[in-house]
N, C-alpha and C positions, 0 to 999 in steps of 0.2 A: 504494500500499499504506500501511498505517497503522503501519509500523514493526514489524509482527509478523514479517515475513519468511515469511509462510505461503503467499502466492499465487505460483503459478508460471505464467508467461504460457503456456507450452505444455502445461499440465496441464488435463485435463478434470475438473472438480469435480462431484460428485454428493452426494445425501444418502443416508445409510444408515439404514434403518428399524431398529426394535428387534429385528426378526427376521432382520436381516443382509441384507435386499434393498436394492439400490441403485436410486434413482430420480432423475429429473431435478430440479434445484433449482426449476424452474418449478412443480412440484407443490406448492410452499409458498403459491401464490396463494390457496389456500382459507383459510389462516390469516393470510396477509399480503397483502391485496388490492392494496396499492400497491407490490408487490415490484419491478416494472419488470424490467429486463434484468440482474438479479443473476447473475453467473457464477462467483463465488469468495467464500470466507469474508470476506476483507477488505472487499469491497464490501457484504456483508450487515451486517457490524459497523458500517461507516460509516453505512449507511441507518438502522439502529436507534439509533445514538448521535445522528445528526442529528435524529431524531424525539424525542429526550430520554429514551430508555430506558437503563437500566442494562444493561450487557452484560458477561457473564463469559466468558472465553476460555481454553481450556486446550488445548495442543498434546499430543496422546497418542502414545505410541510405536507404531510399526508396522514390521513387517519390510521392507516396501516401500511406496512411496508415503507419503502424508501423511494424518493424521486430526486434525481440529480440532473440539473440542467447544465449542458456543457456547450459552450459557443467557441467555435474556431473560425474567426472572421475571414482570415485570408483563404480559407478553404470553402467559405460560404456555408458553414455547418452550424445549425442550431438544433441540438438533440436533447430529448428527454429519455434518460435511462431510468427504468423503473423495475422494481422487483415484481415477481409474479403475484404477490399479494395485491398490489395496486391494480393489476389487470383483472384479477378475480373480482375485486371490489367494483370496478367499472362495468363488469359483466361482458367485456369484449376481449377476445383473444384470437 
């Protein structure tokens, strides 16, 4: 972890679309071809910073689970990483 305390070893992380649907992180491969085996927000943050990108991180409140907003302006990325609990609560997956 990068000291953010956001990754949980036993949590499944997904991406939430702007319409509230949850998709696998691997779907990012279209925009980030060198994504590799990223499984959580900490690993994605590290990947982007290692490549020299500025990364904005904000932990957002959620009734259950975790929500992390990550912005990488020079890659035109604004992502919501969510744990599976958030997807179950929204009723969309």
